[in-house]
A tleap script that builds the chain and sets N, CA, C and O, in Angstrom:
source leaprc.protein.ff14SB
mol = sequence {
  NMET LYS ARG ILE ILE LYS ILE LEU THR VAL
  PHE LEU ILE ALA GLY ILE THR GLY CYS VAL
  GLN LYS ASN ILE SER PHE SER ILE PRO VAL
  ILE SER GLU ASN GLU MET LYS THR GLU LEU
  SER ILE LYS LYS GLU ASP SER PHE ARG ILE
  GLU LEU GLU SER ASN PRO THR THR GLY TYR
  MET TRP TYR GLU LYS HIE ASP SER GLN MET
  ILE SER LEU ILE LYS SER GLY PHE VAL SER
  SER LEU PRO GLU LYS LYS ILE VAL GLY ASN
  PRO GLY LYS GLN ILE PHE VAL PHE LYS ALA
  VAL GLU LYS GLY GLU THR VAL ILE GLU PHE
  VAL TYR LYS ARG GLU TRP GLU LYS GLU ILE
  VAL LYS LYS ILE ASN PHE LYS ILE ARG ILE
  CASN
}
set mol.1.N position { -24.394 19.497 -14.944 }
set mol.1.CA position { -24.166 19.033 -16.273 }
set mol.1.C position { -22.734 18.405 -16.381 }
set mol.1.O position { -22.554 17.341 -16.973 }
set mol.2.N position { -21.716 19.115 -15.780 }
set mol.2.CA position { -20.367 18.600 -15.838 }
set mol.2.C position { -20.261 17.261 -15.149 }
set mol.2.O position { -19.506 16.397 -15.596 }
set mol.3.N position { -20.995 17.066 -14.078 }
set mol.3.CA position { -20.951 15.783 -13.348 }
set mol.3.C position { -21.497 14.648 -14.213 }
set mol.3.O position { -20.947 13.546 -14.211 }
set mol.4.N position { -22.552 14.905 -14.935 }
set mol.4.CA position { -23.138 13.904 -15.821 }
set mol.4.C position { -22.173 13.537 -16.919 }
set mol.4.O position { -22.046 12.361 -17.257 }
set mol.5.N position { -21.480 14.525 -17.494 }
set mol.5.CA position { -20.489 14.273 -18.528 }
set mol.5.C position { -19.376 13.414 -17.966 }
set mol.5.O position { -18.948 12.472 -18.632 }
set mol.6.N position { -18.884 13.702 -16.754 }
set mol.6.CA position { -17.835 12.937 -16.142 }
set mol.6.C position { -18.266 11.488 -15.895 }
set mol.6.O position { -17.491 10.561 -16.134 }
set mol.7.N position { -19.493 11.293 -15.420 }
set mol.7.CA position { -20.023 9.960 -15.180 }
set mol.7.C position { -20.110 9.162 -16.482 }
set mol.7.O position { -19.714 7.998 -16.543 }
set mol.8.N position { -20.632 9.810 -17.511 }
set mol.8.CA position { -20.745 9.130 -18.827 }
set mol.8.C position { -19.364 8.780 -19.377 }
set mol.8.O position { -19.188 7.724 -19.984 }
set mol.9.N position { -18.389 9.657 -19.169 }
set mol.9.CA position { -17.019 9.393 -19.613 }
set mol.9.C position { -16.440 8.139 -18.915 }
set mol.9.O position { -15.807 7.294 -19.548 }
set mol.10.N position { -16.676 8.049 -17.599 }
set mol.10.CA position { -16.192 6.892 -16.856 }
set mol.10.C position { -16.809 5.598 -17.409 }
set mol.10.O position { -16.104 4.607 -17.600 }
set mol.11.N position { -18.136 5.608 -17.668 }
set mol.11.CA position { -18.788 4.442 -18.193 }
set mol.11.C position { -18.237 4.074 -19.555 }
set mol.11.O position { -18.048 2.892 -19.841 }
set mol.12.N position { -17.979 5.039 -20.385 }
set mol.12.CA position { -17.439 4.819 -21.730 }
set mol.12.C position { -16.035 4.200 -21.625 }
set mol.12.O position { -15.732 3.230 -22.320 }
set mol.13.N position { -15.188 4.757 -20.765 }
set mol.13.CA position { -13.814 4.236 -20.604 }
set mol.13.C position { -13.872 2.813 -20.043 }
set mol.13.O position { -13.139 1.932 -20.493 }
set mol.14.N position { -14.744 2.595 -19.061 }
set mol.14.CA position { -14.814 1.248 -18.454 }
set mol.14.C position { -15.276 0.248 -19.514 }
set mol.14.O position { -14.775 -0.876 -19.543 }
set mol.15.N position { -16.199 0.616 -20.367 }
set mol.15.CA position { -16.663 -0.308 -21.416 }
set mol.15.C position { -15.606 -0.583 -22.424 }
set mol.15.O position { -15.450 -1.731 -22.839 }
set mol.16.N position { -14.859 0.418 -22.850 }
set mol.16.CA position { -13.796 0.231 -23.834 }
set mol.16.C position { -12.679 -0.598 -23.252 }
set mol.16.O position { -12.228 -1.543 -23.899 }
set mol.17.N position { -12.203 -0.282 -22.035 }
set mol.17.CA position { -11.088 -1.024 -21.463 }
set mol.17.C position { -11.479 -2.444 -21.154 }
set mol.17.O position { -10.639 -3.340 -21.235 }
set mol.18.N position { -12.722 -2.682 -20.804 }
set mol.18.CA position { -13.196 -4.051 -20.563 }
set mol.18.C position { -13.090 -4.904 -21.810 }
set mol.18.O position { -12.790 -6.094 -21.724 }
set mol.19.N position { -13.327 -4.323 -22.941 }
set mol.19.CA position { -13.237 -5.067 -24.214 }
set mol.19.C position { -11.784 -5.219 -24.682 }
set mol.19.O position { -11.411 -6.261 -25.221 }
set mol.20.N position { -10.986 -4.208 -24.480 }
set mol.20.CA position { -9.612 -4.185 -24.998 }
set mol.20.C position { -8.695 -5.112 -24.248 }
set mol.20.O position { -7.795 -5.697 -24.852 }
set mol.21.N position { -8.889 -5.271 -22.937 }
set mol.21.CA position { -7.880 -5.910 -22.122 }
set mol.21.C position { -7.995 -7.452 -22.025 }
set mol.21.O position { -7.400 -8.046 -21.126 }
set mol.22.N position { -8.724 -8.086 -22.905 }
set mol.22.CA position { -8.853 -9.527 -22.876 }
set mol.22.C position { -7.575 -10.201 -23.306 }
set mol.22.O position { -7.436 -11.405 -23.091 }
set mol.23.N position { -6.624 -9.492 -23.904 }
set mol.23.CA position { -5.401 -10.112 -24.415 }
set mol.23.C position { -4.175 -9.849 -23.574 }
set mol.23.O position { -3.063 -10.008 -24.077 }
set mol.24.N position { -4.315 -9.454 -22.313 }
set mol.24.CA position { -3.155 -9.232 -21.448 }
set mol.24.C position { -2.495 -10.566 -21.171 }
set mol.24.O position { -3.170 -11.549 -20.866 }
set mol.25.N position { -1.180 -10.602 -21.276 }
set mol.25.CA position { -0.440 -11.828 -21.010 }
set mol.25.C position { -0.362 -12.092 -19.524 }
set mol.25.O position { -0.065 -11.182 -18.750 }
set mol.26.N position { -0.627 -13.334 -19.108 }
set mol.26.CA position { -0.635 -13.661 -17.700 }
set mol.26.C position { 0.529 -14.551 -17.320 }
set mol.26.O position { 0.404 -15.344 -16.387 }
set mol.27.N position { 1.672 -14.449 -18.013 }
set mol.27.CA position { 2.840 -15.276 -17.752 }
set mol.27.C position { 3.892 -14.533 -16.937 }
set mol.27.O position { 5.006 -15.026 -16.762 }
set mol.28.N position { 3.550 -13.369 -16.446 }
set mol.28.CA position { 4.496 -12.577 -15.672 }
set mol.28.C position { 4.080 -12.565 -14.186 }
set mol.28.O position { 2.913 -12.812 -13.882 }
set mol.29.N position { 5.005 -12.284 -13.266 }
set mol.29.CA position { 4.690 -12.279 -11.820 }
set mol.29.C position { 3.525 -11.328 -11.498 }
set mol.29.O position { 3.359 -10.277 -12.116 }
set mol.30.N position { 2.739 -11.740 -10.518 }
set mol.30.CA position { 1.533 -10.967 -10.120 }
set mol.30.C position { 1.624 -10.587 -8.661 }
set mol.30.O position { 2.084 -11.363 -7.823 }
set mol.31.N position { 1.177 -9.376 -8.371 }
set mol.31.CA position { 0.935 -8.937 -6.973 }
set mol.31.C position { -0.552 -8.602 -6.942 }
set mol.31.O position { -1.074 -7.928 -7.830 }
set mol.32.N position { -1.229 -9.095 -5.882 }
set mol.32.CA position { -2.635 -8.741 -5.716 }
set mol.32.C position { -2.801 -7.931 -4.454 }
set mol.32.O position { -1.862 -7.767 -3.675 }
set mol.33.N position { -4.013 -7.421 -4.258 }
set mol.33.CA position { -4.286 -6.584 -3.089 }
set mol.33.C position { -3.999 -7.308 -1.774 }
set mol.33.O position { -3.586 -6.680 -0.799 }
set mol.34.N position { -4.213 -8.620 -1.742 }
set mol.34.CA position { -3.986 -9.408 -0.513 }
set mol.34.C position { -2.482 -9.433 -0.154 }
set mol.34.O position { -2.119 -9.632 1.005 }
set mol.35.N position { -1.640 -9.234 -1.140 }
set mol.35.CA position { -0.194 -9.325 -0.921 }
set mol.35.C position { 0.445 -7.936 -0.769 }
set mol.35.O position { 1.650 -7.795 -0.979 }
set mol.36.N position { -0.334 -6.912 -0.409 }
set mol.36.CA position { 0.150 -5.548 -0.425 }
set mol.36.C position { 1.246 -5.304 0.628 }
set mol.36.O position { 1.967 -4.310 0.533 }
set mol.37.N position { 1.385 -6.184 1.625 }
set mol.37.CA position { 2.427 -6.002 2.638 }
set mol.37.C position { 3.725 -6.683 2.236 }
set mol.37.O position { 4.724 -6.575 2.947 }
set mol.38.N position { 3.724 -7.377 1.116 }
set mol.38.CA position { 4.946 -8.073 0.676 }
set mol.38.C position { 5.713 -7.164 -0.261 }
set mol.38.O position { 5.233 -6.113 -0.686 }
set mol.39.N position { 6.897 -7.594 -0.562 }
set mol.39.CA position { 7.768 -6.852 -1.467 }
set mol.39.C position { 8.052 -7.733 -2.657 }
set mol.39.O position { 8.367 -8.910 -2.487 }
set mol.40.N position { 7.951 -7.199 -3.854 }
set mol.40.CA position { 8.275 -7.932 -5.043 }
set mol.40.C position { 9.712 -7.640 -5.396 }
set mol.40.O position { 10.132 -6.486 -5.490 }
set mol.41.N position { 10.458 -8.711 -5.590 }
set mol.41.CA position { 11.856 -8.593 -6.040 }
set mol.41.C position { 11.910 -9.053 -7.484 }
set mol.41.O position { 11.498 -10.172 -7.791 }
set mol.42.N position { 12.403 -8.223 -8.362 }
set mol.42.CA position { 12.369 -8.525 -9.811 }
set mol.42.C position { 13.640 -8.073 -10.444 }
set mol.42.O position { 14.304 -7.173 -9.929 }
set mol.43.N position { 14.010 -8.686 -11.575 }
set mol.43.CA position { 15.232 -8.297 -12.293 }
set mol.43.C position { 14.946 -7.115 -13.234 }
set mol.43.O position { 13.843 -6.961 -13.758 }
set mol.44.N position { 15.960 -6.309 -13.419 }
set mol.44.CA position { 15.896 -5.193 -14.334 }
set mol.44.C position { 15.472 -5.728 -15.725 }
set mol.44.O position { 15.958 -6.778 -16.146 }
set mol.45.N position { 14.602 -5.042 -16.415 }
set mol.45.CA position { 14.081 -5.362 -17.726 }
set mol.45.C position { 12.935 -6.391 -17.690 }
set mol.45.O position { 12.304 -6.634 -18.718 }
set mol.46.N position { 12.658 -6.999 -16.522 }
set mol.46.CA position { 11.530 -7.939 -16.402 }
set mol.46.C position { 10.237 -7.165 -16.208 }
set mol.46.O position { 10.247 -6.001 -15.808 }
set mol.47.N position { 9.132 -7.822 -16.494 }
set mol.47.CA position { 7.808 -7.226 -16.295 }
set mol.47.C position { 7.083 -7.896 -15.139 }
set mol.47.O position { 7.406 -9.022 -14.762 }
set mol.48.N position { 6.106 -7.201 -14.583 }
set mol.48.CA position { 5.248 -7.748 -13.530 }
set mol.48.C position { 3.912 -7.034 -13.625 }
set mol.48.O position { 3.796 -5.969 -14.230 }
set mol.49.N position { 2.881 -7.663 -12.995 }
set mol.49.CA position { 1.559 -7.054 -13.039 }
set mol.49.C position { 0.953 -6.975 -11.642 }
set mol.49.O position { 1.219 -7.813 -10.780 }
set mol.50.N position { 0.147 -5.964 -11.446 }
set mol.50.CA position { -0.570 -5.772 -10.209 }
set mol.50.C position { -2.086 -5.851 -10.521 }
set mol.50.O position { -2.576 -5.155 -11.409 }
set mol.51.N position { -2.811 -6.704 -9.783 }
set mol.51.CA position { -4.249 -6.841 -9.994 }
set mol.51.C position { -4.974 -6.369 -8.743 }
set mol.51.O position { -4.667 -6.793 -7.629 }
set mol.52.N position { -5.940 -5.485 -8.950 }
set mol.52.CA position { -6.693 -4.929 -7.832 }
set mol.52.C position { -8.192 -5.033 -8.126 }
set mol.52.O position { -8.647 -4.694 -9.219 }
set mol.53.N position { -8.951 -5.508 -7.133 }
set mol.53.CA position { -10.413 -5.573 -7.242 }
set mol.53.C position { -10.951 -4.174 -7.507 }
set mol.53.O position { -10.549 -3.206 -6.860 }
set mol.54.N position { -11.855 -4.083 -8.457 }
set mol.54.CA position { -12.322 -2.750 -8.874 }
set mol.54.C position { -13.736 -2.856 -9.460 }
set mol.54.O position { -14.208 -3.938 -9.809 }
set mol.55.N position { -14.389 -1.699 -9.554 }
set mol.55.CA position { -15.722 -1.637 -10.156 }
set mol.55.C position { -15.899 -0.302 -10.862 }
set mol.55.O position { -16.669 0.541 -10.403 }
set mol.56.N position { -15.190 -0.094 -11.984 }
set mol.56.CA position { -15.205 1.212 -12.649 }
set mol.56.C position { -16.573 1.609 -13.210 }
set mol.56.O position { -16.799 2.787 -13.489 }
set mol.57.N position { -17.493 0.645 -13.383 }
set mol.57.CA position { -18.812 1.028 -13.910 }
set mol.57.C position { -19.594 1.811 -12.881 }
set mol.57.O position { -20.608 2.419 -13.224 }
set mol.58.N position { -19.154 1.819 -11.608 }
set mol.58.CA position { -19.781 2.650 -10.564 }
set mol.58.C position { -19.034 3.978 -10.382 }
set mol.58.O position { -19.414 4.816 -9.564 }
set mol.59.N position { -17.971 4.143 -11.161 }
set mol.59.CA position { -17.179 5.370 -11.077 }
set mol.59.C position { -15.905 5.237 -10.263 }
set mol.59.O position { -15.026 6.096 -10.332 }
set mol.60.N position { -15.803 4.141 -9.477 }
set mol.60.CA position { -14.599 3.937 -8.665 }
set mol.60.C position { -13.558 3.206 -9.454 }
set mol.60.O position { -13.820 2.165 -10.056 }
set mol.61.N position { -12.353 3.773 -9.444 }
set mol.61.CA position { -11.207 3.202 -10.183 }
set mol.61.C position { -9.943 3.401 -9.351 }
set mol.61.O position { -9.876 4.253 -8.464 }
set mol.62.N position { -8.931 2.567 -9.679 }
set mol.62.CA position { -7.610 2.733 -9.079 }
set mol.62.C position { -6.790 3.683 -9.932 }
set mol.62.O position { -6.765 3.561 -11.157 }
set mol.63.N position { -6.119 4.630 -9.289 }
set mol.63.CA position { -5.202 5.587 -9.965 }
set mol.63.C position { -3.846 5.340 -9.331 }
set mol.63.O position { -3.733 5.238 -8.109 }
set mol.64.N position { -2.804 5.242 -10.175 }
set mol.64.CA position { -1.493 4.900 -9.698 }
set mol.64.C position { -0.497 6.036 -9.879 }
set mol.64.O position { -0.641 6.875 -10.768 }
set mol.65.N position { 0.532 6.046 -9.007 }
set mol.65.CA position { 1.693 6.944 -9.139 }
set mol.65.C position { 2.915 6.092 -8.982 }
set mol.65.O position { 2.967 5.240 -8.094 }
set mol.66.N position { 3.915 6.303 -9.833 }
set mol.66.CA position { 5.153 5.536 -9.733 }
set mol.66.C position { 6.297 6.397 -10.235 }
set mol.66.O position { 6.083 7.387 -10.935 }
set mol.67.N position { 7.496 6.018 -9.878 }
set mol.67.CA position { 8.732 6.690 -10.324 }
set mol.67.C position { 9.081 6.159 -11.699 }
set mol.67.O position { 9.530 5.020 -11.831 }
set mol.68.N position { 8.882 6.966 -12.714 }
set mol.68.CA position { 9.078 6.508 -14.110 }
set mol.68.C position { 10.553 6.287 -14.447 }
set mol.68.O position { 10.849 5.730 -15.505 }
set mol.69.N position { 11.478 6.697 -13.599 }
set mol.69.CA position { 12.883 6.391 -13.800 }
set mol.69.C position { 13.237 4.981 -13.343 }
set mol.69.O position { 14.250 4.417 -13.756 }
set mol.70.N position { 12.381 4.415 -12.477 }
set mol.70.CA position { 12.605 3.066 -11.947 }
set mol.70.C position { 11.779 2.013 -12.655 }
set mol.70.O position { 12.263 0.914 -12.928 }
set mol.71.N position { 10.539 2.342 -12.950 }
set mol.71.CA position { 9.637 1.388 -13.619 }
set mol.71.C position { 8.797 2.144 -14.629 }
set mol.71.O position { 8.596 3.352 -14.499 }
set mol.72.N position { 8.300 1.427 -15.650 }
set mol.72.CA position { 7.403 2.045 -16.610 }
set mol.72.C position { 6.123 1.260 -16.692 }
set mol.72.O position { 6.122 0.033 -16.596 }
set mol.73.N position { 5.012 1.987 -16.874 }
set mol.73.CA position { 3.689 1.376 -17.017 }
set mol.73.C position { 3.542 0.966 -18.489 }
set mol.73.O position { 3.513 1.816 -19.378 }
set mol.74.N position { 3.451 -0.339 -18.731 }
set mol.74.CA position { 3.359 -0.842 -20.088 }
set mol.74.C position { 1.891 -0.755 -20.576 }
set mol.74.O position { 1.624 -0.247 -21.665 }
set mol.75.N position { 0.959 -1.254 -19.762 }
set mol.75.CA position { -0.475 -1.159 -20.110 }
set mol.75.C position { -1.313 -1.362 -18.888 }
set mol.75.O position { -0.842 -1.894 -17.883 }
set mol.76.N position { -2.560 -0.940 -18.964 }
set mol.76.CA position { -3.489 -1.134 -17.893 }
set mol.76.C position { -4.869 -1.332 -18.440 }
set mol.76.O position { -5.151 -0.937 -19.571 }
set mol.77.N position { -5.738 -1.937 -17.664 }
set mol.77.CA position { -7.124 -2.134 -18.127 }
set mol.77.C position { -7.953 -2.815 -17.100 }
set mol.77.O position { -7.494 -3.053 -15.983 }
set mol.78.N position { -9.158 -3.133 -17.445 }
set mol.78.CA position { -10.135 -3.770 -16.580 }
set mol.78.C position { -10.565 -5.053 -17.176 }
set mol.78.O position { -10.827 -5.130 -18.377 }
set mol.79.N position { -10.650 -6.107 -16.337 }
set mol.79.CA position { -11.162 -7.409 -16.769 }
set mol.79.C position { -12.334 -7.732 -15.887 }
set mol.79.O position { -12.174 -7.824 -14.670 }
set mol.80.N position { -13.508 -7.907 -16.452 }
set mol.80.CA position { -14.723 -8.199 -15.726 }
set mol.80.C position { -14.718 -9.587 -15.116 }
set mol.80.O position { -14.191 -10.531 -15.705 }
set mol.81.N position { -15.309 -9.710 -13.928 }
set mol.81.CA position { -15.460 -11.038 -13.311 }
set mol.81.C position { -16.517 -11.857 -14.039 }
set mol.81.O position { -16.486 -13.088 -14.032 }
set mol.82.N position { -17.459 -11.146 -14.670 }
set mol.82.CA position { -18.535 -11.797 -15.405 }
set mol.82.C position { -18.595 -11.213 -16.797 }
set mol.82.O position { -19.504 -10.434 -17.084 }
set mol.83.N position { -17.641 -11.563 -17.700 }
set mol.83.CA position { -17.578 -10.942 -19.034 }
set mol.83.C position { -18.820 -11.150 -19.866 }
set mol.83.O position { -19.115 -10.340 -20.744 }
set mol.84.N position { -19.560 -12.222 -19.610 }
set mol.84.CA position { -20.742 -12.516 -20.402 }
set mol.84.C position { -21.906 -11.583 -20.047 }
set mol.84.O position { -22.853 -11.449 -20.822 }
set mol.85.N position { -21.836 -10.940 -18.880 }
set mol.85.CA position { -22.874 -10.040 -18.440 }
set mol.85.C position { -22.382 -8.613 -18.482 }
set mol.85.O position { -21.622 -8.192 -17.610 }
set mol.86.N position { -22.800 -7.866 -19.480 }
set mol.86.CA position { -22.366 -6.488 -19.691 }
set mol.86.C position { -23.345 -5.559 -18.963 }
set mol.86.O position { -24.189 -4.928 -19.599 }
set mol.87.N position { -23.232 -5.473 -17.621 }
set mol.87.CA position { -24.177 -4.655 -16.862 }
set mol.87.C position { -23.417 -3.673 -15.975 }
set mol.87.O position { -22.264 -3.910 -15.614 }
set mol.88.N position { -24.070 -2.578 -15.632 }
set mol.88.CA position { -23.469 -1.588 -14.723 }
set mol.88.C position { -23.395 -2.233 -13.329 }
set mol.88.O position { -24.332 -2.887 -12.872 }
set mol.89.N position { -22.254 -2.022 -12.681 }
set mol.89.CA position { -22.069 -2.582 -11.339 }
set mol.89.C position { -21.350 -3.923 -11.377 }
set mol.89.O position { -21.149 -4.554 -10.340 }
set mol.90.N position { -20.971 -4.352 -12.554 }
set mol.90.CA position { -20.267 -5.646 -12.710 }
set mol.90.C position { -18.844 -5.505 -12.211 }
set mol.90.O position { -18.077 -4.740 -12.796 }
set mol.91.N position { -18.446 -6.221 -11.136 }
set mol.91.CA position { -17.112 -6.079 -10.603 }
set mol.91.C position { -16.046 -6.820 -11.439 }
set mol.91.O position { -16.383 -7.581 -12.346 }
set mol.92.N position { -14.802 -6.596 -11.133 }
set mol.92.CA position { -13.716 -7.252 -11.782 }
set mol.92.C position { -12.383 -6.834 -11.203 }
set mol.92.O position { -12.272 -6.513 -10.020 }
set mol.93.N position { -11.359 -6.844 -12.070 }
set mol.93.CA position { -10.003 -6.442 -11.643 }
set mol.93.C position { -9.435 -5.423 -12.589 }
set mol.93.O position { -9.578 -5.513 -13.808 }
set mol.94.N position { -8.782 -4.444 -11.986 }
set mol.94.CA position { -7.965 -3.550 -12.783 }
set mol.94.C position { -6.566 -4.164 -12.804 }
set mol.94.O position { -6.043 -4.592 -11.775 }
set mol.95.N position { -5.993 -4.196 -13.960 }
set mol.95.CA position { -4.693 -4.831 -14.134 }
set mol.95.C position { -3.720 -3.789 -14.652 }
set mol.95.O position { -4.004 -3.077 -15.615 }
set mol.96.N position { -2.545 -3.707 -13.986 }
set mol.96.CA position { -1.489 -2.797 -14.349 }
set mol.96.C position { -0.248 -3.592 -14.642 }
set mol.96.O position { 0.209 -4.345 -13.782 }
set mol.97.N position { 0.328 -3.455 -15.845 }
set mol.97.CA position { 1.525 -4.187 -16.207 }
set mol.97.C position { 2.688 -3.181 -16.273 }
set mol.97.O position { 2.628 -2.177 -16.983 }
set mol.98.N position { 3.740 -3.486 -15.512 }
set mol.98.CA position { 4.897 -2.625 -15.398 }
set mol.98.C position { 6.130 -3.343 -15.873 }
set mol.98.O position { 6.160 -4.573 -15.923 }
set mol.99.N position { 7.185 -2.561 -16.235 }
set mol.99.CA position { 8.465 -3.105 -16.591 }
set mol.99.C position { 9.535 -2.426 -15.713 }
set mol.99.O position { 9.539 -1.206 -15.548 }
set mol.100.N position { 10.440 -3.249 -15.156 }
set mol.100.CA position { 11.522 -2.707 -14.327 }
set mol.100.C position { 12.558 -2.043 -15.265 }
set mol.100.O position { 13.014 -2.666 -16.223 }
set mol.101.N position { 12.916 -0.805 -14.990 }
set mol.101.CA position { 13.805 -0.037 -15.857 }
set mol.101.C position { 15.194 0.143 -15.262 }
set mol.101.O position { 16.200 0.062 -15.967 }
set mol.102.N position { 15.238 0.388 -13.954 }
set mol.102.CA position { 16.506 0.710 -13.291 }
set mol.102.C position { 16.627 -0.060 -11.982 }
set mol.102.O position { 15.614 -0.319 -11.331 }
set mol.103.N position { 17.816 -0.424 -11.590 }
set mol.103.CA position { 18.034 -1.147 -10.310 }
set mol.103.C position { 17.788 -0.194 -9.134 }
set mol.103.O position { 18.047 1.009 -9.184 }
set mol.104.N position { 17.269 -0.824 -8.073 }
set mol.104.CA position { 17.014 -0.063 -6.850 }
set mol.104.C position { 15.695 -0.431 -6.239 }
set mol.104.O position { 15.125 -1.467 -6.582 }
set mol.105.N position { 15.183 0.402 -5.327 }
set mol.105.CA position { 13.882 0.196 -4.673 }
set mol.105.C position { 12.963 1.358 -4.980 }
set mol.105.O position { 13.388 2.508 -5.093 }
set mol.106.N position { 11.707 1.027 -5.111 }
set mol.106.CA position { 10.686 2.046 -5.395 }
set mol.106.C position { 9.352 1.605 -4.845 }
set mol.106.O position { 9.186 0.455 -4.436 }
set mol.107.N position { 8.420 2.502 -4.836 }
set mol.107.CA position { 7.061 2.225 -4.321 }
set mol.107.C position { 6.078 2.673 -5.390 }
set mol.107.O position { 6.236 3.733 -5.995 }
set mol.108.N position { 5.052 1.843 -5.616 }
set mol.108.CA position { 3.931 2.232 -6.461 }
set mol.108.C position { 2.766 2.538 -5.539 }
set mol.108.O position { 2.386 1.700 -4.721 }
set mol.109.N position { 2.197 3.725 -5.660 }
set mol.109.CA position { 1.057 4.113 -4.829 }
set mol.109.C position { -0.220 4.018 -5.634 }
set mol.109.O position { -0.287 4.512 -6.759 }
set mol.110.N position { -1.234 3.386 -5.066 }
set mol.110.CA position { -2.543 3.312 -5.714 }
set mol.110.C position { -3.577 3.896 -4.794 }
set mol.110.O position { -3.573 3.638 -3.591 }
set mol.111.N position { -4.494 4.713 -5.381 }
set mol.111.CA position { -5.654 5.216 -4.657 }
set mol.111.C position { -6.898 4.814 -5.387 }
set mol.111.O position { -6.953 4.836 -6.616 }
set mol.112.N position { -7.933 4.431 -4.597 }
set mol.112.CA position { -9.234 4.003 -5.148 }
set mol.112.C position { -10.229 5.087 -4.899 }
set mol.112.O position { -10.510 5.411 -3.746 }
set mol.113.N position { -10.783 5.668 -5.957 }
set mol.113.CA position { -11.683 6.800 -5.784 }
set mol.113.C position { -12.421 7.063 -7.079 }
set mol.113.O position { -12.143 6.452 -8.110 }
set mol.114.N position { -13.358 7.974 -7.005 }
set mol.114.CA position { -14.025 8.491 -8.199 }
set mol.114.C position { -13.218 9.675 -8.659 }
set mol.114.O position { -12.757 10.470 -7.840 }
set mol.115.N position { -13.038 9.808 -9.965 }
set mol.115.CA position { -12.197 10.882 -10.513 }
set mol.115.C position { -12.675 12.305 -10.083 }
set mol.115.O position { -11.867 13.195 -9.815 }
set mol.116.N position { -13.979 12.468 -10.032 }
set mol.116.CA position { -14.519 13.764 -9.762 }
set mol.116.C position { -14.696 14.098 -8.257 }
set mol.116.O position { -15.139 15.189 -7.897 }
set mol.117.N position { -14.334 13.117 -7.388 }
set mol.117.CA position { -14.434 13.325 -5.968 }
set mol.117.C position { -13.054 13.385 -5.319 }
set mol.117.O position { -12.129 12.723 -5.791 }
set mol.118.N position { -12.895 14.161 -4.250 }
set mol.118.CA position { -11.633 14.245 -3.566 }
set mol.118.C position { -11.415 13.115 -2.579 }
set mol.118.O position { -10.276 12.777 -2.260 }
set mol.119.N position { -12.518 12.518 -2.086 }
set mol.119.CA position { -12.414 11.464 -1.066 }
set mol.119.C position { -11.741 10.215 -1.634 }
set mol.119.O position { -12.144 9.687 -2.670 }
set mol.120.N position { -10.704 9.757 -0.924 }
set mol.120.CA position { -10.031 8.500 -1.311 }
set mol.120.C position { -10.615 7.402 -0.439 }
set mol.120.O position { -10.586 7.482 0.789 }
set mol.121.N position { -11.155 6.360 -1.102 }
set mol.121.CA position { -11.775 5.237 -0.400 }
set mol.121.C position { -10.715 4.283 0.174 }
set mol.121.O position { -10.851 3.774 1.287 }
set mol.122.N position { -9.653 4.057 -0.621 }
set mol.122.CA position { -8.603 3.124 -0.208 }
set mol.122.C position { -7.279 3.554 -0.803 }
set mol.122.O position { -7.226 4.127 -1.891 }
set mol.123.N position { -6.204 3.267 -0.072 }
set mol.123.CA position { -4.861 3.581 -0.542 }
set mol.123.C position { -3.979 2.380 -0.288 }
set mol.123.O position { -4.002 1.799 0.797 }
set mol.124.N position { -3.195 2.004 -1.298 }
set mol.124.CA position { -2.289 0.836 -1.198 }
set mol.124.C position { -0.931 1.224 -1.747 }
set mol.124.O position { -0.838 1.915 -2.762 }
set mol.125.N position { 0.126 0.779 -1.077 }
set mol.125.CA position { 1.508 0.937 -1.577 }
set mol.125.C position { 2.159 -0.386 -1.800 }
set mol.125.O position { 2.094 -1.257 -0.933 }
set mol.126.N position { 2.775 -0.569 -2.914 }
set mol.126.CA position { 3.525 -1.807 -3.201 }
set mol.126.C position { 4.997 -1.444 -3.335 }
set mol.126.O position { 5.364 -0.554 -4.102 }
set mol.127.N position { 5.876 -2.179 -2.541 }
set mol.127.CA position { 7.294 -1.949 -2.579 }
set mol.127.C position { 7.890 -2.896 -3.629 }
set mol.127.O position { 7.613 -4.095 -3.644 }
set mol.128.N position { 8.706 -2.323 -4.492 }
set mol.128.CA position { 9.325 -3.093 -5.584 }
set mol.128.C position { 10.850 -2.982 -5.472 }
set mol.128.O position { 11.389 -1.877 -5.409 }
set mol.129.N position { 11.534 -4.112 -5.446 }
set mol.129.CA position { 12.989 -4.147 -5.430 }
set mol.129.C position { 13.452 -4.669 -6.787 }
set mol.129.O position { 13.048 -5.749 -7.219 }
set mol.130.N position { 14.302 -3.893 -7.454 }
set mol.130.CA position { 14.778 -4.259 -8.774 }
set mol.130.C position { 16.261 -4.617 -8.684 }
set mol.130.O position { 17.069 -3.787 -8.269 }
set mol.131.N position { 16.627 -5.839 -9.067 }
set mol.131.CA position { 18.005 -6.334 -8.994 }
set mol.131.C position { 18.672 -6.288 -10.346 }
set mol.131.O position { 19.837 -6.667 -10.473 }
savepdb mol mol.pdb
quit
């Protein structure tokens, strides 16, 4: 029963975030999964976003960890690749918008998994240099 409740919660969250995140500003620097071996250099107080391929309607989502003294998470959400088709299994991108708070270097760690499972499907680290 608990597993069914968790699955339904994921579907509800995915549906809500898919609708809410249509207004994310795209005028800030972007890092994508393909660029995970690169380093982003950004000025203190500037914002940047990270886009990762995702499919939260299947239960798989990206979870992030970051040093909140160096950067802050402004907002996050999911944008469907096919917004006109509201179906389970519809892929898209999870978008994370951060703001540089303090000068220095830090790493943002992302893991792709289902919340109720221990197995991590994928792990990515992004190095951020704040000037």
